[in-house]
SERO-4910 file (N, C-alpha, C, O; in steps of 0.05 Angstrom, whole numbers):
BEGIN
 pado doro    nc1    nc2    nc3   cac1   cac2   cac3    cc1    cc2    cc3    oc1    oc2    oc3
  Met    A  -1014   -681    616   -994   -698    603   -966   -691    613   -959   -667    615
  Ala    A   -950   -711    620   -923   -706    631   -906   -693    609   -908   -699    586
  Lys    A   -888   -675    618   -870   -662    600   -848   -681    591   -840   -699    606
  Lys    A   -838   -676    567   -815   -692    557   -791   -683    572   -787   -659    577
  Pro    A   -773   -701    581   -750   -693    596   -731   -675    580   -728   -679    555
  Ile    A   -719   -657    593   -698   -640    581   -671   -652    588   -665   -659    611
  Arg    A   -654   -655    568   -627   -666    572   -608   -644    579   -604   -625    563
  Val    A   -595   -646    602   -576   -625    611   -548   -638    613   -544   -655    630
  Ala    A   -530   -629    596   -502   -638    597   -487   -619    615   -489   -595    613
  Val    A   -470   -630    633   -454   -614    651   -425   -624    649   -420   -648    653
  Thr    A   -406   -606    643   -378   -614    643   -366   -608    670   -375   -590    685
  Gly    A   -344   -622    677   -332   -618    703   -351   -625    725   -351   -613    746
  Ala    A   -367   -646    720   -390   -652    737   -383   -661    765   -400   -658    783
  Ala    A   -359   -671    769   -351   -680    796   -335   -659    811   -326   -664    834
  Gly    A   -332   -636    799   -317   -614    813   -335   -600    833   -358   -607    838
  Asn    A   -323   -579    846   -337   -565    867   -363   -551    858   -383   -553    871
  Ile    A   -361   -538    835   -385   -524    825   -406   -545    816   -430   -543    822
  Gly    A   -396   -566    802   -415   -588    794   -429   -600    818   -453   -605    817
  Tyr    A   -415   -604    840   -427   -616    864   -448   -598    876   -469   -607    886
  Ala    A   -443   -571    874   -463   -552    885   -486   -548    866   -507   -538    874
  Leu    A   -483   -556    841   -503   -551    820   -522   -573    815   -547   -569    813
  Leu    A   -512   -598    814   -528   -620    803   -553   -626    819   -574   -632    808
  Phe    A   -551   -624    845   -574   -631    862   -596   -610    858   -620   -617    861
  Arg    A   -589   -586    853   -609   -565    849   -622   -567    822   -646   -561    819
  Ile    A   -607   -576    801   -619   -581    775   -639   -604    778   -662   -603    769
  Ala    A   -631   -625    792   -647   -649    795   -672   -644    812   -693   -658    809
  Ser    A   -671   -624    829   -694   -618    846   -715   -600    832   -737   -596    842
  Gly    A   -707   -589    809   -726   -573    793   -722   -543    797   -738   -527    787
  Glu    A   -700   -535    810   -696   -506    815   -689   -491    790   -694   -467    787
  Met    A   -677   -505    771   -667   -491    747   -688   -489    725   -692   -468    713
  Leu    A   -701   -511    720   -719   -512    696   -748   -515    704   -766   -516    686
  Gly    A   -754   -517    730   -782   -518    738   -789   -544    753   -778   -565    748
  Lys    A   -807   -541    772   -815   -563    790   -832   -585    776   -838   -605    788
  Asp    A   -839   -580    751   -854   -600    736   -839   -610    711   -851   -622    694
  Gln    A   -813   -603    710   -798   -609    686   -778   -632    691   -758   -628    705
  Pro    A   -783   -656    680   -764   -678    684   -738   -672    670   -737   -658    649
  Val    A   -716   -683    681   -690   -678    669   -674   -705    667   -678   -723    682
  Ile    A   -657   -705    647   -637   -727    645   -609   -712    646   -604   -694    631
  Leu    A   -593   -721    665   -567   -709    669   -546   -725    654   -544   -749    657
  Gln    A   -530   -711    637   -509   -724    621   -483   -711    630   -476   -688    623
  Leu    A   -468   -727    646   -446   -716    662   -419   -724    651   -413   -747    648
  Leu    A   -403   -703    645   -376   -707    633   -355   -701    653   -355   -679    666
  Glu    A   -336   -719    656   -311   -714    671   -288   -724    655   -291   -739    636
  Ile    A   -264   -714    662   -240   -722    647   -237   -753    649   -242   -764    671
  Pro    A   -229   -766    628   -229   -795    627   -205   -808    641   -190   -823    628
  Val    A   -202   -802    666   -181   -815    682   -195   -825    708   -216   -816    715
  Glu    A   -182   -844    721   -195   -860    742   -206   -843    765   -229   -846    773
  Gly    A   -190   -824    775   -198   -808    798   -224   -793    794   -243   -797    809
  Pro    A   -225   -775    774   -249   -760    769   -273   -778    761   -296   -772    769
  Gln    A   -268   -799    746   -290   -817    739   -302   -831    764   -326   -835    766
  Lys    A   -284   -838    782   -293   -851    807   -309   -831    824   -330   -838    835
  Ala    A   -299   -806    825   -314   -785    840   -341   -780    828   -361   -776    842
  Leu    A   -342   -781    801   -368   -777    787   -388   -799    794   -411   -793    798
  Lys    A   -378   -824    796   -396   -845    805   -407   -840    833   -431   -845    838
  Gly    A   -390   -829    850   -399   -823    877   -421   -801    877   -440   -803    892
  Val    A   -417   -781    861   -438   -760    859   -464   -771    848   -485   -765    858
  Ala    A   -462   -789    828   -486   -801    817   -500   -818    838   -525   -819    839
  Met    A   -485   -832    855   -497   -848    876   -513   -830    895   -535   -837    904
  Glu    A   -501   -807    902   -515   -789    919   -541   -778    906   -561   -775    919
  Leu    A   -539   -772    880   -563   -762    866   -585   -784    867   -608   -777    871
  Glu    A   -577   -809    863   -597   -831    865   -609   -831    892   -633   -835    895
  Asp    A   -592   -828    913   -602   -830    941   -620   -807    949   -634   -809    969
  Cys    A   -620   -785    933   -639   -763    939   -667   -770    929   -686   -757    937
  Ala    A   -670   -790    912   -696   -798    902   -712   -775    890   -735   -771    896
  Phe    A   -698   -759    873   -712   -736    861   -732   -746    840   -724   -761    822
  Pro    A   -757   -739    843   -778   -749    824   -772   -739    795   -780   -753    776
  Leu    A   -759   -716    792   -755   -705    765   -731   -717    751   -729   -714    726
  Leu    A   -713   -730    765   -689   -741    753   -695   -768    740   -697   -788    754
  Gln    A   -697   -768    714   -706   -792    700   -683   -811    693   -687   -835    691
  Asp    A   -659   -799    689   -637   -817    681   -611   -801    684   -612   -776    685
  Met    A   -589   -815    685   -562   -803    685   -544   -817    666   -545   -842    663
  Val    A   -527   -802    653   -506   -813    636   -479   -804    647   -476   -780    651
  Leu    A   -461   -822    654   -435   -815    664   -414   -822    644   -413   -845    635
  Thr    A   -397   -803    636   -379   -809    614   -354   -792    615   -353   -771    627
  Gly    A   -333   -801    601   -309   -786    596   -308   -777    567   -287   -766    558
  Asp    A   -329   -782    551   -330   -777    522   -349   -754    516   -373   -757    522
  Ala    A   -339   -732    505   -356   -709    500   -379   -715    482   -401   -705    486
  Asp    A   -374   -732    461   -396   -738    443   -419   -753    456   -442   -751    448
  Val    A   -413   -768    477   -434   -782    492   -448   -762    510   -473   -763    513
  Ala    A   -433   -745    523   -445   -726    542   -463   -706    528   -484   -699    539
  Phe    A   -455   -697    504   -471   -676    491   -493   -687    472   -508   -672    460
  Lys    A   -494   -713    470   -513   -725    451   -542   -717    457   -552   -722    479
  Asp    A   -555   -703    438   -583   -695    441   -588   -676    464   -610   -673    473
  Ala    A   -566   -663    475   -570   -646    498   -584   -620    490   -579   -608    469
  Asn    A   -603   -612    507   -618   -587    503   -603   -563    516   -603   -541    505
  Trp    A   -591   -569    538   -574   -549    552   -546   -561    556   -544   -583    566
  Cys    A   -526   -546    548   -498   -555    553   -485   -535    572   -480   -512    564
  Leu    A   -480   -543    596   -469   -526    616   -439   -532    619   -431   -552    631
  Leu    A   -423   -514    609   -394   -519    607   -380   -507    632   -371   -484    632
  Val    A   -380   -523    653   -369   -514    679   -340   -520    681   -325   -504    693
  Gly    A   -331   -542    670   -303   -550    673   -284   -534    656   -290   -528    632
  Ser    A   -261   -526    667   -240   -513    652   -214   -517    668   -214   -525    691
  Lys    A   -192   -512    654   -166   -515    668   -162   -490    685   -162   -468    675
  Pro    A   -157   -494    711   -152   -471    729   -124   -460    725   -106   -474    715
  Arg    A   -121   -435    733    -95   -422    730    -77   -432    753    -84   -430    776
  Gly    A    -54   -442    746    -35   -453    766    -16   -431    775    -15   -410    764
  Pro    A      0   -437    796     20   -418    806     39   -409    784     51   -426    770
  Gly    A     43   -383    781     62   -373    762     54   -375    733     69   -369    715
  Met    A     29   -384    728     20   -388    701     11   -362    688     -3   -346    700
  Glu    A     21   -357    664     13   -332    650    -16   -336    639    -25   -357    632
  Arg    A    -30   -313    639    -58   -314    629    -60   -324    600    -78   -338    592
  Ala    A    -40   -316    584    -40   -325    556    -38   -355    554    -51   -367    537
  Asp    A    -22   -368    571    -20   -397    571    -46   -410    580    -55   -430    569
  Leu    A    -59   -397    600    -85   -407    609   -106   -406    586   -121   -425    582
  Leu    A   -106   -383    572   -124   -380    550   -120   -402    528   -139   -413    518
  Lys    A    -95   -407    522    -89   -427    501    -95   -455    510   -105   -471    494
  Asp    A    -89   -462    535    -95   -488    545   -125   -493    545   -135   -514    538
  Asn    A   -140   -473    555   -169   -476    554   -180   -475    526   -201   -487    520
  Gly    A   -166   -460    509   -175   -459    481   -178   -487    469   -197   -492    454
  Lys    A   -158   -504    474   -159   -531    463   -184   -546    473   -197   -561    458
  Ile    A   -190   -543    499   -213   -557    511   -239   -547    498   -256   -563    490
  Phe    A   -241   -521    494   -267   -509    485   -270   -512    454   -292   -511    444
  Ile    A   -247   -514    440   -249   -521    411   -262   -549    409   -281   -553    393
  Ala    A   -251   -568    424   -262   -596    422   -291   -597    431   -307   -611    418
  Gln    A   -298   -583    452   -325   -584    462   -344   -570    443   -367   -579    439
  Gly    A   -336   -547    432   -352   -534    412   -358   -551    388   -381   -552    378
  Gln    A   -338   -565    378   -342   -584    355   -361   -606    362   -379   -613    346
  Ser    A   -358   -617    386   -375   -639    394   -404   -630    397   -422   -644    388
  Ile    A   -408   -608    410   -436   -597    414   -449   -593    386   -472   -600    382
  Asp    A   -434   -580    368   -445   -574    342   -452   -599    327   -471   -600    311
  Lys    A   -437   -620    332   -441   -646    318   -465   -662    329   -480   -673    314
  Val    A   -468   -663    356   -486   -683    367   -509   -671    385   -528   -686    391
  Ala    A   -507   -646    393   -528   -636    411   -555   -633    397   -556   -634    372
  Ala    A   -576   -628    412   -603   -625    401   -604   -601    383   -588   -582    386
  Asp    A   -624   -600    365   -627   -578    347   -633   -552    362   -626   -530    353
  Asp    A   -645   -554    386   -652   -530    402   -631   -525    423   -636   -510    442
  Ala    A   -607   -536    421   -587   -535    442   -580   -506    449   -577   -489    431
  Arg    A   -577   -501    475   -566   -476    485   -542   -482    502   -541   -502    516
  Ile    A   -522   -464    501   -496   -469    514   -491   -446    533   -493   -423    526
  Ala    A   -484   -453    558   -476   -433    578   -448   -440    589   -444   -462    599
  Val    A   -430   -422    586   -402   -427    594   -397   -413    621   -402   -389    624
  Val    A   -387   -429    639   -379   -419    666   -349   -421    669   -337   -403    682
  Gly    A   -336   -441    658   -307   -445    661   -292   -421    651   -296   -412    629
  Asn    A   -274   -411    668   -260   -386    662   -235   -391    645   -223   -412    646
  Pro    A   -226   -370    630   -239   -344    625   -264   -348    607   -262   -353    583
  Cys    A   -288   -345    619   -312   -355    606   -320   -339    581   -330   -351    562
  Asn    A   -315   -313    580   -322   -297    556   -307   -307    532   -319   -310    510
  Thr    A   -281   -312    535   -265   -321    513   -269   -350    507   -268   -359    484
  Asn    A   -274   -366    528   -279   -394    523   -305   -398    507   -306   -416    490
  Val    A   -325   -382    512   -350   -385    497   -346   -375    468   -357   -387    449
  Met    A   -330   -355    465   -323   -346    437   -309   -368    422   -315   -372    398
  Ile    A   -291   -382    435   -277   -404    422   -296   -427    415   -295   -437    392
  Ala    A   -313   -434    434   -332   -456    429   -350   -449    405   -355   -465    388
  Ala    A   -361   -424    406   -379   -415    385   -366   -415    357   -378   -419    337
  Ser    A   -339   -409    357   -325   -407    332   -324   -434    317   -320   -435    293
  Gln    A   -329   -456    331   -328   -482    319   -355   -491    308   -356   -512    295
  Ala    A   -375   -476    314   -403   -485    307   -409   -476    278   -406   -454    270
  Lys    A   -419   -496    263   -429   -490    236   -460   -493    236   -473   -479    220
  Arg    A   -471   -511    252   -500   -516    253   -514   -497    272   -535   -486    266
  Leu    A   -502   -493    296   -515   -477    316   -505   -448    314   -481   -443    309
  Thr    A   -523   -429    316   -516   -401    312   -504   -389    337   -507   -399    359
  Ala    A   -490   -366    334   -475   -353    356   -493   -346    379   -484   -346    402
  Asp    A   -519   -339    374   -536   -331    396   -542   -354    415   -552   -349    437
  Arg    A   -537   -379    407   -541   -402    425   -520   -403    447   -524   -417    467
  Phe    A   -498   -389    443   -475   -391    461   -474   -367    479   -472   -344    470
  Thr    A   -476   -372    505   -474   -350    525   -454   -357    546   -447   -380    550
  Ala    A   -444   -336    560   -426   -340    583   -438   -326    607   -455   -308    604
  Met    A   -430   -335    630   -443   -327    655   -429   -302    667   -406   -303    675
  Val    A   -445   -281    669   -436   -258    686   -457   -254    708   -456   -233    722
  Arg    A   -474   -273    712   -495   -270    732   -484   -270    760   -495   -257    778
  Leu    A   -461   -283    765   -449   -282    791   -441   -254    798   -444   -245    821
  Asp    A   -431   -239    778   -424   -211    783   -449   -194    788   -449   -177    806
  Glu    A   -470   -200    773   -495   -185    778   -505   -191    807   -513   -172    821
  Asn    A   -505   -216    815   -515   -222    842   -497   -210    863   -507   -199    883
  Arg    A   -471   -210    859   -453   -198    878   -458   -168    879   -458   -156    901
  Gly    A   -461   -156    856   -466   -127    855   -491   -118    869   -492    -98    883
  Arg    A   -513   -133    864   -538   -127    877   -536   -130    908   -546   -113    923
  Ala    A   -522   -151    916   -519   -156    945   -503   -134    958   -510   -125    980
  Gln    A   -482   -124    945   -467   -102    957   -482    -76    959   -480    -61    979
  Leu    A   -499    -70    939   -516    -46    940   -537    -48    962   -542    -29    976
  Ala    A   -549    -72    964   -569    -76    985   -557    -73   1013   -569    -60   1030
  Lys    A   -533    -83   1016   -519    -82   1042   -513    -53   1049   -517    -44   1071
  Lys    A   -502    -38   1029   -495    -10   1034   -520      7   1041   -519     24   1059
  Ala    A   -542      2   1027   -566     18   1031   -583      8   1054   -602     21   1062
  Gly    A   -576    -16   1065   -591    -27   1087   -619    -36   1079   -638    -32   1095
  Val    A   -621    -47   1055   -648    -56   1045   -647    -85   1037   -625    -97   1035
  Ser    A   -670    -97   1033   -672   -124   1023   -661   -125    994   -662   -106    979
  Ile    A   -650   -148    987   -640   -152    960   -661   -147    939   -655   -139    917
  Asn    A   -686   -153    946   -708   -149    927   -712   -120    919   -725   -114    899
  Glu    A   -702   -101    935   -705    -73    929   -686    -64    906   -690    -43    894
  Val    A   -665    -80    901   -645    -72    881   -652    -83    854   -655   -108    851
  Ser    A   -654    -66    834   -662    -75    807   -645    -61    786   -631    -41    792
  Asp    A   -647    -71    762   -635    -58    739   -604    -54    742   -593    -35    731
  Leu    A   -591    -73    756   -562    -72    756   -552    -92    735   -558   -116    737
  Phe    A   -538    -82    716   -528   -100    694   -498    -99    693   -485    -79    699
  Ile    A   -487   -121    684   -458   -125    682   -449   -122    653   -460   -136    636
  Tyr    A   -430   -105    648   -420   -101    621   -391   -112    620   -374   -107    637
  Gly    A   -386   -127    598   -358   -134    592   -350   -162    601   -366   -181    600
  Asn    A   -326   -164    611   -313   -189    617   -320   -198    645   -325   -182    663
  His    A   -321   -225    649   -323   -236    676   -294   -236    688   -281   -256    688
  Ser    A   -286   -212    697   -259   -209    708   -260   -183    724   -281   -169    724
  Pro    A   -239   -176    738   -239   -151    753   -245   -126    736   -251   -105    747
  Thr    A   -242   -128    710   -248   -104    693   -277   -100    688   -285    -79    678
  Met    A   -294   -120    694   -322   -117    687   -335    -92    700   -325    -83    721
  Phe    A   -355    -82    687   -368    -57    697   -396    -64    707   -414    -71    692
  Ala    A   -400    -61    734   -427    -64    746   -440    -37    744   -433    -19    760
  Asp    A   -458    -33    726   -468     -7    719   -488      4    740   -512      1    737
  Phe    A   -477     16    761   -494     28    782   -508     53    771   -527     62    784
  Thr    A   -499     64    749   -510     90    740   -539     87    730   -554    107    729
  His    A   -548     63    723   -576     59    715   -591     41    735   -615     37    732
  Ala    A   -577     31    755   -590     13    774   -609     29    793   -607     53    796
  Lys    A   -627     14    806   -647     27    823   -648     12    850   -643    -12    852
  Ile    A   -654     28    871   -659     17    897   -687     27    905   -691     51    908
  Gly    A   -706      8    909   -733     16    916   -745     34    894   -762     52    900
  Gly    A   -737     30    869   -748     45    847   -735     72    843   -741     86    823
  Lys    A   -717     80    860   -702    105    857   -674    100    847   -663     78    851
  Ala    A   -662    120    833   -635    117    823   -616    111    847   -618    123    868
  Val    A   -598     92    842   -578     85    863   -564    110    873   -559    113    896
  Thr    A   -557    128    854   -541    151    861   -558    171    878   -546    189    890
  Asp    A   -585    168    878   -601    185    896   -603    173    924   -608    187    943
  Val    A   -600    146    925   -602    132    951   -574    131    965   -571    137    988
  Ile    A   -554    124    949   -526    123    959   -513    147    946   -503    146    923
  Thr    A   -511    169    960   -502    194    948   -472    197    948   -461    217    937
  Asp    A   -458    178    960   -429    179    960   -418    167    934   -413    143    932
  Arg    A   -416    184    914   -407    176    888   -379    164    889   -372    145    874
  Ala    A   -362    175    906   -335    165    908   -335    136    918   -319    119    908
  Trp    A   -353    129    936   -355    101    946   -363     83    922   -352     61    919
  Leu    A   -383     92    907   -392     75    884   -369     70    864   -366     48    854
  Glu    A   -354     91    859   -333     89    838   -308     74    847   -296     59    833
  Thr    A   -300     80    872   -273     71    881   -274     48    901   -253     35    905
  Glu    A   -297     43    913   -299     20    932   -318     -2    921   -311    -25    921
  Tyr    A   -341      7    913   -361    -12    904   -352    -28    880   -352    -53    880
  Leu    A   -343    -14    859   -336    -29    834   -312    -48    839   -314    -71    830
  Pro    A   -291    -40    853   -269    -60    858   -278    -83    875   -269   -106    872
  Thr    A   -296    -78    895   -306    -99    912   -320   -120    896   -316   -144    900
  Val    A   -337   -112    877   -351   -131    860   -332   -145    841   -333   -169    838
  Gly    A   -314   -129    829   -296   -140    809   -276   -160    821   -268   -179    807
  Lys    A   -268   -156    846   -247   -173    858   -259   -192    879   -244   -203    895
  Arg    A   -285   -195    879   -298   -212    899   -288   -241    898   -284   -254    919
  Gly    A   -284   -251    874   -275   -279    871   -248   -283    885   -244   -303    899
  Ala    A   -230   -264    881   -203   -266    894   -206   -264    924   -191   -278    939
  Ala    A   -224   -247    934   -228   -244    963   -238   -270    975   -231   -277    997
  Ile    A   -255   -284    960   -266   -310    970   -244   -331    970   -242   -347    989
  Ile    A   -227   -332    950   -204   -350    950   -186   -345    974   -177   -363    987
  Asp    A   -181   -319    979   -164   -311   1002   -176   -321   1028   -162   -329   1047
  Ala    A   -203   -319   1031   -217   -326   1056   -220   -356   1059   -216   -367   1081
  Arg    A   -229   -369   1037   -236   -398   1039   -213   -416   1032   -213   -440   1040
  Gly    A   -194   -406   1016   -173   -423   1005   -183   -438    981   -168   -455    970
  Gln    A   -207   -433    972   -218   -445    948   -235   -424    933   -244   -405    945
  Ser    A   -239   -429    907   -254   -409    892   -284   -413    897   -293   -433    907
  Ser    A   -299   -393    889   -329   -393    892   -340   -417    879   -335   -422    855
  Ala    A   -356   -433    893   -368   -457    881   -399   -455    885   -413   -456    865
  Ala    A   -408   -453    909   -437   -453    914   -450   -428    901   -471   -429    889
  Ser    A   -436   -405    903   -447   -380    892   -446   -381    861   -464   -370    848
  Ala    A   -426   -394    850   -424   -397    821   -446   -415    811   -459   -410    791
  Ala    A   -450   -438    825   -472   -456    818   -499   -442    819   -516   -446    802
  Asn    A   -503   -427    840   -528   -412    844   -532   -392    821   -555   -390    811
  Ala    A   -511   -379    813   -513   -360    790   -520   -374    764   -535   -363    748
  Leu    A   -509   -398    760   -515   -413    736   -545   -422    736   -558   -422    715
  Ile    A   -555   -430    759   -583   -436    762   -600   -411    753   -619   -414    738
  Asp    A   -592   -388    763   -606   -363    756   -604   -357    726   -624   -350    714
  His    A   -580   -361    715   -575   -355    687   -593   -371    669   -606   -361    651
  Val    A   -594   -398    674   -610   -415    657   -639   -411    662   -655   -411    643
  Arg    A   -647   -409    687   -675   -405    693   -686   -380    680   -708   -380    668
  Asp    A   -671   -358    681   -680   -333    669   -679   -334    639   -696   -322    625
  Leu    A   -660   -348    627   -660   -352    598   -683   -370    589   -689   -371    565
  Ser    A   -694   -385    607   -717   -403    601   -744   -390    607   -765   -402    602
  Thr    A   -743   -365    617   -768   -352    627   -773   -327    611   -761   -306    616
  Pro    A   -792   -328    591   -798   -304    575   -805   -280    593   -820   -283    612
  Gly    A   -793   -257    586   -798   -233    602   -776   -226    622   -774   -203    631
  Ala    A   -760   -246    629   -739   -241    649   -718   -222    637   -711   -224    613
  Ile    A   -708   -204    654   -688   -184    646   -664   -188    664   -666   -188    688
  His    A   -640   -193    652   -617   -201    667   -592   -197    651   -593   -191    627
  Ser    A   -569   -200    664   -543   -197    651   -533   -223    640   -532   -243    654
  Val    A   -525   -223    614   -514   -247    601   -491   -238    583   -492   -216    571
  Ala    A   -470   -254    582   -449   -248    562   -456   -261    536   -460   -285    534
  Val    A   -459   -244    515   -468   -253    489   -450   -242    468   -433   -224    473
  Ser    A   -452   -252    444   -437   -241    421   -443   -211    418   -466   -204    415
  Ser    A   -423   -195    419   -428   -166    423   -441   -153    398   -458   -135    401
  Glu    A   -433   -162    374   -443   -150    350   -439   -120    350   -455   -105    338
  Gly    A   -418   -111    364   -412    -83    364   -429    -66    383   -426    -41    383
  Arg    A   -446    -78    398   -465    -63    416   -450    -51    440   -430    -63    449
  Tyr    A   -460    -29    450   -449    -15    473   -419    -10    471   -405     -9    491
  Gly    A   -410     -6    446   -382      1    443   -362    -22    444   -338    -18    443
  Phe    A   -373    -47    446   -355    -70    447   -346    -78    418   -360    -73    399
  Ala    A   -322    -89    417   -312    -98    391   -329   -120    379   -340   -136    394
  Glu    A   -330   -121    353   -343   -144    340   -328   -170    347   -304   -170    349
  Gly    A   -343   -191    350   -331   -217    354   -322   -224    382   -312   -246    386
  Val    A   -326   -206    401   -322   -214    429   -349   -220    442   -370   -210    433
  Trp    A   -348   -235    463   -372   -240    480   -370   -222    504   -351   -223    519
  Ala    A   -390   -205    508   -390   -185    529   -416   -186    545   -437   -189    533
  Gly    A   -414   -182    571   -438   -180    587   -453   -155    580   -442   -134    574
  Met    A   -480   -157    579   -498   -135    574   -526   -143    582   -531   -167    587
  Pro    A   -545   -124    584   -572   -131    592   -588   -144    570   -587   -135    547
  Val    A   -601   -166    576   -619   -179    556   -646   -184    568   -650   -185    592
  Lys    A   -666   -186    550   -693   -194    557   -699   -220    543   -696   -222    519
  Thr    A   -707   -240    559   -714   -266    547   -740   -263    532   -760   -254    543
  Thr    A   -740   -272    507   -764   -269    489   -780   -295    486   -804   -294    482
  Ala    A   -766   -317    489   -778   -344    487   -758   -362    501   -735   -354    504
  Pro    A   -766   -386    510   -747   -403    524   -721   -407    508   -720   -418    486
  Gly    A   -699   -397    520   -672   -399    507   -665   -377    488   -643   -375    479
  Ala    A   -685   -359    481   -680   -337    462   -682   -311    477   -695   -308    497
  Tyr    A   -668   -291    467   -666   -265    481   -661   -243    461   -653   -248    438
  Glu    A   -666   -218    470   -657   -195    455   -641   -177    473   -648   -175    497
  Val    A   -621   -164    463   -605   -145    479   -621   -119    482   -632   -109    463
  Ile    A   -621   -110    507   -635    -84    513   -615    -62    506   -593    -60    518
  Met    A   -623    -45    487   -604    -24    477   -611      4    486   -600     23    476
  Ser    A   -629      7    506   -640     33    512   -623     49    533   -630     71    539
  Tyr    A   -602     37    543   -586     50    564   -565     69    551   -548     60    536
  Glu    A   -567     94    558   -547    114    549   -525    115    569   -530    120    593
  Met    A   -500    112    561   -478    112    579   -465    139    581   -461    153    561
  Asp    A   -459    148    606   -445    173    610   -415    168    606   -406    145    601
  Asp    A   -399    189    608   -370    187    602   -356    167    621   -339    153    613
  Phe    A   -365    167    647   -353    149    666   -358    120    657   -340    103    657
  Ala    A   -383    114    651   -390     87    642   -375     79    617   -366     56    615
  Lys    A   -374     97    598   -359     92    573   -330     85    578   -318     68    565
  Ser    A   -318    100    598   -290     95    604   -286     67    616   -266     54    610
  Lys    A   -305     58    632   -303     32    644   -308     10    623   -294    -10    623
  Ile    A   -326     15    605   -331     -5    583   -307     -7    565   -300    -29    556
  Lys    A   -293     15    561   -269     14    544   -248     -4    556   -235    -19    542
  Ile    A   -244     -2    583   -224    -18    596   -230    -48    593   -212    -64    587
  Thr    A   -255    -56    598   -262    -84    596   -262    -94    567   -256   -117    561
  Asn    A   -270    -76    549   -269    -83    520   -240    -87    511   -235   -106    496
  Asp    A   -222    -70    520   -193    -74    513   -183   -101    522   -168   -114    508
  Glu    A   -191   -109    546   -183   -135    556   -194   -158    539   -180   -177    533
  Leu    A   -219   -156    532   -232   -176    515   -218   -178    487   -214   -200    477
  Ile    A   -211   -155    476   -196   -155    450   -169   -169    454   -161   -184    437
  Gly    A   -155   -163    476   -130   -176    481   -132   -206    483   -115   -221    473
  Glu    A   -153   -216    497   -158   -245    499   -164   -257    472   -154   -278    465
  Arg    A   -180   -243    457   -187   -253    430   -162   -255    412   -158   -275    398
  Asp    A   -145   -235    414   -121   -235    398   -101   -257    406    -87   -268    390
  Thr    A   -101   -264    432    -84   -285    442    -91   -312    430    -73   -329    425
  Val    A   -117   -317    425   -125   -343    415   -133   -343    386   -142   -363    376
  Lys    A   -129   -320    372   -140   -319    344   -128   -339    326   -142   -349    308
  Asp    A   -103   -347    330    -90   -367    313   -103   -395    317   -102   -412    299
  Met    A   -115   -399    340   -127   -425    346   -154   -429    333   -162   -451    326
  Ile    A   -168   -406    330   -196   -409    321   -200   -402    292   -222   -405    281
  Gly    A   -179   -392    279   -180   -388    250   -197   -364    243   -200   -358    219
***
């Protein structure tokens, strides 16, 4: 018997990440090669982006994806999120020249307050939300703050790009296949302060620190390389990461849909791993059922790891305090 289609809402759908993402969702890479999908695509309600969205939809049609059952193109959040099972919040206001981070947080806060309210009002009862638009940890906190029907555990933010970047750098340094690198988890904010925890990661089943014995490289080169990778890509390409961000979102949703998967997700901290209550922080989770997860609490942090977690936690507290008047 054919599966019932899953409704996937995507914001900022005509942007660079959206363009890299939608074809892979429609091909079955995110939710499975036997899972039909309906794409519900939101762009800002002005002529240019709406026209671009039509062009993307025309290309999706021209791919003749068997799994793509229907598309909704709209500038209205309530239409985009109606009965959506997955809400992928990709669109956000980018930081402009000379713009203060506090202003960026507040401008995005308005967007994510409205989207959080809309999702809570009209999305499916089993709706899951994944926030990519930066600053994603605080944007997801803002969206979740508006929900009365949907619980906080439904709202996640993406740190998977950092995990993928971190695994790739370790594999490169050790001269091994990416498949050899496991148990690397991202703690804290999706920003240069995040902590890629090499202290528990493994290469070929052995501790990273036994394979890469240069601890100074791990602490002073590896961590900044992962943390500042986004800026390095902007410097090289002249544009921010798009294909790699879309790829990480595919991984994020696929693993949250796959019971048994273990991966890094930014979730409501609930005070775990030393993070403040009420912030969304990256940490290791195990998927327990499609869309549901439990935080893995078995990792003991050494003093170095605790010091790194404190730095990223302080940043998350600062972001929370900047927008606290907006979310009540």
